[in-house]
C-alpha positions as CSV (number, residue, x, y, z in Angstrom):
1,M,-4.5,39.1,-41.6
2,S,-3.1,35.5,-42.8
3,Q,0.4,34.9,-41.1
4,A,2.1,35.9,-44.5
5,Q,-0.1,39.0,-44.0
6,I,0.7,39.8,-40.9
7,M,4.7,38.9,-41.5
8,N,4.4,41.1,-44.8
9,A,3.5,44.0,-42.7
10,V,5.9,43.7,-39.9
11,C,8.9,43.2,-42.1
12,H,8.0,46.2,-44.4
13,T,7.3,48.8,-40.8
14,Y,10.9,47.5,-39.5
15,T,12.5,48.2,-43.2
16,T,10.5,51.9,-43.4
17,A,12.0,52.1,-40.1
18,R,15.0,51.3,-40.2
19,V,15.6,49.1,-37.3
20,Q,18.7,48.4,-36.7
21,L,18.5,45.7,-33.7
22,V,15.4,43.3,-32.6
23,M,15.6,42.0,-29.1
24,I,13.6,39.2,-27.7
25,D,13.8,38.2,-24.4
26,E,12.9,35.6,-22.6
27,V,13.9,33.2,-25.2
28,H,14.7,29.9,-22.8
29,R,11.0,29.6,-23.2
30,L,10.8,29.1,-26.3
31,N,10.2,25.4,-27.1
32,P,10.0,24.2,-30.8
33,R,9.3,20.8,-30.3
34,T,5.7,22.2,-28.9
35,T,3.4,23.8,-31.4
36,T,3.0,27.2,-30.8
37,G,6.8,27.2,-29.9
38,A,7.9,25.7,-33.7
39,Q,5.2,28.4,-35.3
40,S,7.4,30.9,-33.1
41,A,10.9,29.8,-33.6
42,D,9.8,29.8,-37.3
43,L,8.2,33.2,-37.3
44,I,11.6,34.2,-35.8
45,K,13.7,32.5,-38.2
46,D,11.4,34.1,-41.2
47,L,11.9,37.8,-39.6
48,T,16.0,36.9,-39.0
49,E,15.8,36.1,-42.7
50,R,14.1,39.0,-44.0
51,I,14.9,42.3,-42.1
52,G,18.2,43.5,-42.3
53,A,18.4,44.1,-38.7
54,T,20.5,42.4,-35.7
55,F,18.8,39.7,-33.6
56,V,19.7,39.6,-29.8
57,Y,17.9,37.0,-28.3
58,A,18.3,37.1,-24.3
59,G,17.5,34.3,-21.9
60,I,18.5,31.8,-19.1
61,D,20.6,28.9,-19.6
62,V,19.7,28.9,-23.0
63,T,22.2,25.7,-24.2
64,T,20.2,23.5,-21.5
65,T,16.6,24.4,-23.5
66,P,14.9,22.7,-26.5
67,L,15.4,26.1,-28.5
68,F,19.0,25.1,-30.2
69,T,18.4,21.2,-30.6
70,G,16.4,19.7,-33.0
71,V,16.0,20.5,-36.8
72,R,14.2,24.0,-35.8
73,G,16.7,24.5,-32.8
74,A,19.4,23.8,-35.4
75,Q,18.2,26.4,-37.4
76,L,17.9,29.1,-35.0
77,A,21.3,28.2,-33.5
78,G,23.0,28.1,-37.2
79,R,21.8,31.9,-37.0
80,A,22.9,32.8,-33.1
81,S,26.3,33.1,-31.5
82,L,26.4,32.5,-28.1
83,I,28.1,34.9,-25.6
84,D,27.8,33.4,-21.7
85,C,26.9,36.5,-19.6
86,D,28.6,35.7,-16.0
87,P,27.0,38.2,-13.2
88,F,28.1,41.1,-13.2
89,P,31.4,42.4,-11.9
90,A,31.8,44.5,-8.7
91,R,35.5,45.1,-10.4
92,L,37.0,45.4,-13.6
93,G,40.7,46.5,-13.6
94,D,39.9,50.1,-12.3
95,E,36.3,50.3,-13.1
96,E,33.8,49.2,-11.2
97,P,30.6,48.6,-13.2
98,F,28.3,46.7,-10.4
99,R,28.8,50.0,-8.8
100,D,28.1,51.7,-12.0
101,L,25.0,50.5,-12.5
102,I,23.6,51.0,-9.1
103,T,24.2,54.4,-9.1
104,A,22.3,54.7,-12.7
105,M,19.0,52.8,-11.4
106,E,19.6,54.8,-8.1
107,S,19.2,57.8,-10.3
108,A,15.7,56.8,-11.9
109,L,14.2,56.6,-7.9
110,D,11.5,59.5,-7.2
111,L,11.9,59.0,-3.4
112,R,11.4,62.5,-1.9
113,H,13.4,61.6,1.4
114,H,17.1,59.4,-0.7
115,R,19.5,60.4,-0.4
116,P,21.7,60.3,-3.9
117,G,24.4,58.0,-3.0
118,T,23.3,55.6,-0.8
119,L,22.8,52.9,-2.9
120,P,26.5,53.3,-4.4
121,K,27.8,53.2,-1.3
122,L,26.3,49.7,-0.3
123,A,27.9,48.2,-3.8
124,P,30.1,45.5,-2.0
125,Y,27.1,45.1,0.0
126,L,24.5,44.7,-2.7
127,H,26.9,42.8,-5.3
128,E,27.3,39.7,-2.2
129,R,22.9,39.9,-2.1
130,T,22.7,39.2,-5.1
131,A,25.3,37.7,-6.6
132,G,26.3,40.4,-9.2
133,R,22.9,39.3,-11.0
134,I,21.1,42.4,-12.2
135,G,17.6,40.8,-11.9
136,S,18.2,40.0,-8.4
137,L,19.5,43.5,-7.9
138,A,16.3,45.6,-10.0
139,R,14.1,43.8,-8.2
140,L,15.3,44.1,-4.7
141,I,16.0,47.9,-5.8
142,R,12.7,48.0,-6.9
143,Q,11.3,46.1,-3.8
144,A,12.5,48.4,-1.5
145,A,11.4,51.7,-3.5
146,I,8.0,50.1,-2.8
147,T,8.1,49.4,0.6
148,A,9.6,53.2,1.2
149,L,7.0,54.4,-0.7
150,I,4.3,52.1,1.3
151,D,5.8,52.8,4.8
152,G,6.0,56.7,4.1
153,T,10.0,56.7,4.5
154,E,10.6,57.0,0.6
155,R,14.2,56.3,1.0
156,I,16.2,52.9,0.8
157,T,18.2,52.1,3.4
158,K,20.4,49.0,4.1
159,T,17.7,48.2,7.0
160,T,15.1,48.5,4.3
161,L,17.1,46.0,1.7
162,D,18.0,44.3,4.4
163,A,14.3,43.2,5.0
164,I,13.5,42.2,1.8
165,R,13.8,38.4,0.5
166,L,15.3,37.7,-2.8
167,D,15.0,35.1,-5.3
168,H,16.0,31.6,-4.5
169,L,19.2,31.9,-6.1
170,A,20.4,34.9,-4.9
171,E,19.3,34.0,-1.0
172,Q,21.3,30.4,-1.4
173,H,24.1,32.6,-2.5
174,H,23.5,35.0,0.3
175,R,22.8,32.9,2.9
176,P,24.4,29.6,2.0
177,Y,23.8,26.1,3.6
178,T,25.1,25.9,7.3
179,R,25.4,21.9,7.7
180,P,23.4,21.2,11.1
181,R,25.3,20.1,13.9
182,S,25.7,17.1,14.8
183,R,24.5,16.0,18.4
184,S,26.8,13.7,20.4
185,T,25.6,10.8,21.3
186,S,27.1,9.0,23.8
187,T,26.5,5.2,25.0
188,S,27.5,4.3,29.2
């Protein structure tokens, strides 16, 4: 099939299925200044023109990437509204969205000996450990669950979580750089 035929088939399928939301993740990797990046940007632009759906692009620091610069980037930027997502808050008024997220993640665990409610009780620690970043939290819980399966405990504890290294950004937040003590030198 040609590019045009593929585009027509995709648009027909999305329209027939009444797709209302299209999410495209990792858009920060898209570089319209390269040949394949330009083709991808053109494809996305064409899809937004032909499909009656809301498009959500998710990425990291998209304003510092070539994504929304240059001719093609300007076309994408002209079709998008930027929503800057800060780390997930521990508290939002009377609500605790981070604890709610942890509860939802914990409910998806399939560990025989894990006690429900264990992870939400650790919400302050988990928020500090991950700096409120959902990706860091997901990696931490996933790795802890894998560790619990491998070691046969099939439960996640704070000790399990402490033993897991996270992404550089989360680790830097949790264990900030401390300046070494200066050595005092004396001259006699």
